[in-house]
C-alpha positions as CSV (number, residue, x, y, z in Angstrom):
1,X,83.0,76.0,108.0
2,X,82.7,79.8,107.8
3,X,80.2,81.5,110.0
4,X,77.2,82.8,108.1
5,X,77.7,80.8,104.9
6,X,79.1,78.1,102.8
7,X,82.0,78.0,100.4
8,X,85.5,79.6,100.4
9,X,86.3,82.9,102.1
10,X,86.2,86.1,100.1
11,X,89.5,87.5,98.7
12,X,89.3,90.6,100.9
13,X,88.8,88.5,104.0
14,X,91.8,86.3,103.2
15,X,94.0,89.3,102.5
16,X,92.9,90.9,105.8
17,X,93.7,87.8,107.8
18,X,97.1,87.4,106.1
19,X,98.0,91.1,106.6
20,X,97.2,90.8,110.3
21,X,99.5,87.8,110.6
22,X,102.3,89.6,108.8
23,X,101.9,92.8,110.9
24,X,102.0,90.8,114.1
25,X,105.2,89.0,113.1
26,X,108.9,90.0,113.4
27,X,108.8,91.0,109.7
28,X,107.6,94.5,110.7
29,X,110.6,95.2,113.0
30,X,112.5,96.8,110.1
31,X,111.3,99.4,107.6
32,X,109.1,97.8,105.0
33,X,107.4,99.3,101.9
34,X,104.1,98.2,100.5
35,X,106.0,96.5,97.7
36,X,107.9,94.3,100.3
37,X,104.7,93.4,101.9
38,X,102.8,92.5,98.7
39,X,105.8,90.3,97.7
40,X,105.6,88.5,101.1
41,X,101.8,88.1,100.8
42,X,101.5,86.9,97.2
43,X,101.7,83.3,98.2
44,X,98.9,83.6,100.8
45,X,96.0,83.5,98.4
46,X,95.0,81.8,95.1
47,X,97.0,82.4,92.0
48,X,93.7,82.6,90.1
49,X,93.1,86.0,91.7
50,X,94.9,89.1,90.4
51,X,98.1,90.0,92.2
52,X,98.0,92.1,95.3
53,X,99.4,95.5,94.3
54,X,101.5,97.7,96.5
55,X,98.8,100.4,96.2
56,X,96.2,98.1,97.8
57,X,98.6,97.3,100.6
58,X,99.3,101.0,101.2
59,X,95.6,101.9,101.3
60,X,94.9,99.1,103.8
61,X,97.9,100.0,106.0
62,X,96.2,103.2,107.2
63,X,93.7,101.0,109.0
64,X,96.4,99.1,110.9
65,X,98.8,101.9,112.0
66,X,97.3,102.4,115.5
67,X,96.3,98.9,116.1
68,X,99.7,97.4,115.5
69,X,101.7,100.4,116.8
70,X,103.3,101.2,113.5
71,X,105.2,104.3,112.4
72,X,105.2,105.6,108.8
73,X,107.9,107.4,106.9
74,X,107.9,108.7,103.3
75,X,111.2,108.0,101.5
76,X,112.0,109.6,98.1
77,X,114.0,107.9,95.4
78,X,115.8,109.5,92.5
79,X,114.0,107.5,89.8
80,X,110.6,107.1,91.5
81,X,108.1,109.1,93.5
82,X,108.1,108.8,97.2
83,X,107.0,105.6,98.8
84,X,105.6,104.9,102.3
85,X,107.5,102.7,104.6
86,X,106.3,101.2,107.9
87,X,107.8,99.6,110.9
88,X,106.8,98.8,114.5
89,X,107.5,101.7,116.8
90,X,110.5,101.3,119.0
91,X,110.1,101.9,122.7
């Protein structure tokens, strides 16, 4: 049972928990875009909710950069605007 209430967890809470698991995993050892991460996370929550967009992932990643020792790079593509990519910093 959840602390402080009854019923299922909120969408934001589930997304936050799943993102933390993903960021702590080996998945972040390579450069990953927010699109890669949203694809990986889409099975983590109910299909009744709207899909998790790469824009939401990108906005949330700013919170986690220091905590998970991530580096960010902006890569530009011919057909698309620049995208942010993240990976765990190499020592």
